C-alpha positions as CSV (number, residue, x, y, z in Angstrom):
1,X,3.8,-16.2,-6.8
2,X,1.2,-14.9,-4.3
3,X,0.8,-16.7,-0.9
4,X,-1.9,-16.0,1.6
5,X,-2.4,-16.7,5.3
6,X,-5.2,-15.6,7.7
7,X,-4.5,-15.1,11.4
8,X,-7.6,-13.9,13.2
9,X,-8.4,-10.4,11.8
10,X,-5.3,-10.1,9.6
11,X,-4.9,-11.6,6.1
12,X,-1.2,-11.7,5.1
13,X,-0.6,-11.5,1.3
14,X,3.0,-12.4,0.4
15,X,4.7,-11.6,-2.9
16,X,6.5,-14.9,-3.2
17,X,9.1,-14.8,-5.9
18,X,12.2,-14.1,-3.9
19,X,14.7,-15.2,-6.6
20,X,13.4,-12.3,-8.8
21,X,13.1,-9.9,-5.8
22,X,9.3,-10.4,-6.0
23,X,9.1,-8.7,-9.4
24,X,5.6,-8.9,-10.8
25,X,4.4,-10.3,-14.2
26,X,0.9,-10.0,-15.6
27,X,0.0,-13.2,-13.9
28,X,1.4,-12.0,-10.6
29,X,-0.5,-8.7,-10.8
30,X,-3.7,-10.5,-11.6
31,X,-3.2,-12.9,-8.6
32,X,-2.4,-10.0,-6.3
33,X,-5.6,-8.1,-7.4
34,X,-7.7,-11.2,-6.8
35,X,-6.2,-11.7,-3.4
36,X,-7.0,-8.1,-2.4
37,X,-10.5,-8.1,-3.9
38,X,-11.5,-11.4,-2.3
39,X,-10.3,-10.5,1.2
40,X,-12.8,-9.5,3.8
41,X,-10.6,-9.3,7.0
42,X,-10.4,-5.9,8.7
43,X,-6.6,-5.7,8.0
44,X,-4.5,-6.8,5.0
45,X,-0.8,-7.1,5.5
46,X,1.3,-6.9,2.3
47,X,4.9,-8.2,2.4
48,X,7.6,-9.6,0.2
49,X,9.3,-13.0,0.6
50,X,13.0,-13.1,1.0
51,X,15.4,-10.1,1.1
52,X,13.2,-7.7,-0.9
53,X,9.7,-6.2,-0.6
54,X,9.2,-5.9,-4.4
55,X,11.3,-4.8,-7.4
56,X,8.3,-3.7,-9.3
57,X,7.5,-4.9,-12.8
58,X,9.3,-7.9,-14.2
59,X,11.6,-6.2,-16.8
60,X,11.9,-9.4,-18.8
61,X,8.1,-9.2,-19.4
62,X,8.2,-5.4,-20.1
63,X,11.0,-5.8,-22.7
64,X,8.8,-7.9,-25.0
65,X,5.9,-5.5,-25.0
66,X,4.9,-3.3,-27.9
67,X,3.3,0.1,-27.2
68,X,-0.2,-1.3,-26.8
69,X,1.0,-4.1,-24.6
70,X,3.0,-1.6,-22.4
71,X,-0.1,0.6,-22.0
72,X,-2.2,-2.5,-21.0
73,X,0.5,-3.6,-18.5
74,X,0.5,-0.1,-17.0
75,X,-3.3,0.0,-16.7
76,X,-3.2,-3.4,-15.0
77,X,-0.7,-2.2,-12.4
78,X,-2.9,0.9,-11.9
79,X,-5.9,-1.3,-11.4
80,X,-4.2,-3.4,-8.8
81,X,-3.0,-0.2,-6.9
82,X,-6.6,1.1,-7.0
83,X,-7.9,-2.2,-5.6
84,X,-5.5,-1.8,-2.7
85,X,-6.4,1.8,-2.1
86,X,-10.2,1.1,-2.3
87,X,-10.3,-2.2,-0.4
88,X,-12.6,-2.1,2.6
89,X,-9.7,-3.5,4.7
90,X,-7.0,-1.3,6.1
91,X,-3.9,-2.3,4.1
92,X,-0.6,-2.3,5.8
93,X,2.6,-2.5,3.8
94,X,5.4,-4.2,5.7
95,X,8.6,-3.3,3.9
96,X,11.9,-5.1,4.5
97,X,14.6,-4.6,1.9
98,X,14.2,-2.8,-1.4
99,X,11.0,-1.4,-2.7
100,X,11.7,-0.2,-6.2
101,X,9.5,1.1,-9.0
102,X,6.2,-0.7,-9.1
103,X,7.0,-2.1,-5.6
104,X,7.1,1.4,-4.2
105,X,4.0,2.3,-6.2
106,X,2.1,-0.6,-4.6
107,X,3.3,0.5,-1.2
108,X,2.1,4.0,-1.9
109,X,-1.4,2.6,-2.5
110,X,-1.5,1.0,0.9
111,X,-3.0,2.9,3.9
112,X,-0.1,2.4,6.3
113,X,3.5,1.9,5.4
114,X,6.0,0.6,8.0
115,X,9.4,-0.7,7.4
116,X,12.4,-2.3,9.0
117,X,15.7,-0.4,9.3
118,X,17.0,-2.4,6.2
119,X,14.3,-1.1,3.9
120,X,15.2,1.1,0.9
121,X,13.0,3.0,-1.6
122,X,13.4,4.3,-5.1
123,X,11.9,5.0,-8.5
124,X,14.8,4.1,-10.7
125,X,12.9,4.0,-14.0
126,X,14.2,7.3,-15.2
127,X,17.8,6.0,-15.2
128,X,16.9,3.7,-18.1
129,X,14.4,6.0,-19.8
130,X,11.2,4.9,-18.2
131,X,9.1,5.9,-15.1
132,X,6.7,4.2,-12.7
133,X,3.3,4.0,-14.3
134,X,1.3,2.1,-11.8
135,X,-0.1,5.4,-10.4
136,X,3.2,6.5,-9.0
137,X,3.1,10.0,-10.5
138,X,-0.3,10.5,-8.9
139,X,0.4,9.1,-5.4
140,X,4.0,10.0,-4.8
141,X,3.5,13.8,-4.7
142,X,0.3,13.3,-2.6
143,X,2.3,11.4,0.0
144,X,5.7,13.2,0.1
145,X,4.9,16.5,-1.6
146,X,5.6,17.8,-5.0
147,X,9.2,18.9,-4.5
148,X,10.4,15.6,-3.0
149,X,8.4,13.6,-5.6
150,X,10.1,15.5,-8.4
151,X,13.5,14.8,-6.8
152,X,12.9,11.1,-6.4
153,X,11.3,10.5,-9.8
154,X,13.7,12.6,-11.8
155,X,17.0,11.6,-10.1
156,X,16.2,7.9,-9.5
157,X,18.0,8.1,-6.2
158,X,17.4,5.7,-3.3
159,X,16.2,6.6,0.2
160,X,17.0,4.6,3.2
161,X,14.4,3.9,5.9
162,X,15.3,7.0,8.0
163,X,15.1,9.3,5.0
164,X,11.8,7.8,4.0
165,X,10.4,8.4,7.4
166,X,11.5,12.0,7.3
167,X,9.7,12.6,4.0
168,X,6.4,11.0,5.2
169,X,6.7,8.0,3.0
170,X,6.7,5.8,6.1
171,X,4.8,6.2,9.4
172,X,7.2,4.0,11.5
173,X,10.4,2.1,11.4
174,X,10.1,-1.2,13.4
175,X,12.0,-4.4,13.7
176,X,8.9,-6.5,12.9
177,X,6.3,-4.6,10.7
178,X,3.8,-7.4,11.1
179,X,3.2,-6.3,14.7
180,X,1.7,-3.0,13.4
181,X,-0.9,-4.9,11.4
182,X,-1.8,-6.9,14.6
183,X,-2.0,-3.6,16.6
184,X,-4.4,-2.1,14.1
185,X,-6.5,-5.3,13.8
186,X,-7.0,-5.3,17.6
187,X,-9.4,-2.3,17.2
188,X,-13.2,-2.7,16.3
189,X,-13.5,-3.7,12.7
190,X,-16.4,-1.4,12.0
191,X,-14.5,1.6,13.3
192,X,-11.5,0.6,11.1
193,X,-13.7,0.4,8.0
194,X,-15.4,3.7,8.7
195,X,-12.0,5.4,9.3
196,X,-10.7,4.1,6.0
197,X,-13.7,5.4,4.1
198,X,-13.5,8.8,5.8
199,X,-9.7,9.2,5.4
200,X,-9.9,8.2,1.7
201,X,-12.9,10.4,0.9
202,X,-12.1,12.9,-1.8
203,X,-15.4,14.7,-1.9
204,X,-15.6,18.5,-1.1
205,X,-15.0,19.5,2.5
206,X,-18.7,20.1,3.4
207,X,-19.6,16.7,2.1
208,X,-16.7,15.0,4.0
209,X,-17.7,16.7,7.2
210,X,-21.3,15.7,6.8
211,X,-20.4,12.1,6.2
212,X,-18.0,12.2,9.1
213,X,-20.7,13.4,11.5
214,X,-23.1,10.7,10.2
215,X,-20.5,8.0,10.5
216,X,-19.6,9.1,14.0
217,X,-23.3,9.0,15.1
218,X,-23.6,5.5,13.7
219,X,-20.6,4.2,15.6
220,X,-21.8,5.9,18.8
221,X,-25.1,4.0,18.5
222,X,-23.3,0.7,17.6
223,X,-20.9,1.0,20.6
224,X,-23.2,2.5,23.1
225,X,-22.3,-0.1,25.8
226,X,-18.6,0.5,25.2
227,X,-19.0,4.3,25.5
228,X,-21.0,3.9,28.7
229,X,-18.4,1.7,30.2
230,X,-15.8,4.4,29.7
231,X,-17.7,6.6,32.1
232,X,-17.6,4.1,34.9
């Protein structure tokens, strides 16, 4: 269900259940969490096998849950999304084909989202009386703004790649998203790790600025020779 491959500084994590559009069961979520937590490469690249990125939760599994089980399933999905968000690696979502429901929510937890022209995005849960509960109601308005988040969540409509780019859901549309992961991984790993911590920091402004200055000073010291070479 989860396949992994390491190529230099990039670990690729593939959701590998193409017959089910890479929908995730409890076992799949736990395997994805373990893959993210165990990784120590500077860049993680998350993709789906086959013609879809991820359809989200396996609805066959959800249909059999009682209220307690549904809450536990939601908390597990939230935990996986937090693991992606808090990973020391920069996590790149490479989206080709549909990203729906929980699949979109996992993409929202990633640091960089790039897609092919064939990618589509949606939170269709409302159309059958549900909603995305893997942190989607928290991250979606943060990424695309409150108005667009309400529209997407409450209508269940689908965005194509160009529309997703306009809303800020994507940073790029490319033919091969994996090349973006390689481009990022070509940079110094310590700088990438510091940038992730700084960009994800949710402390007050004064604290963030102090931490930024301290981190910058540390990198200047660590890369003194590189900085000196730029002057030559």
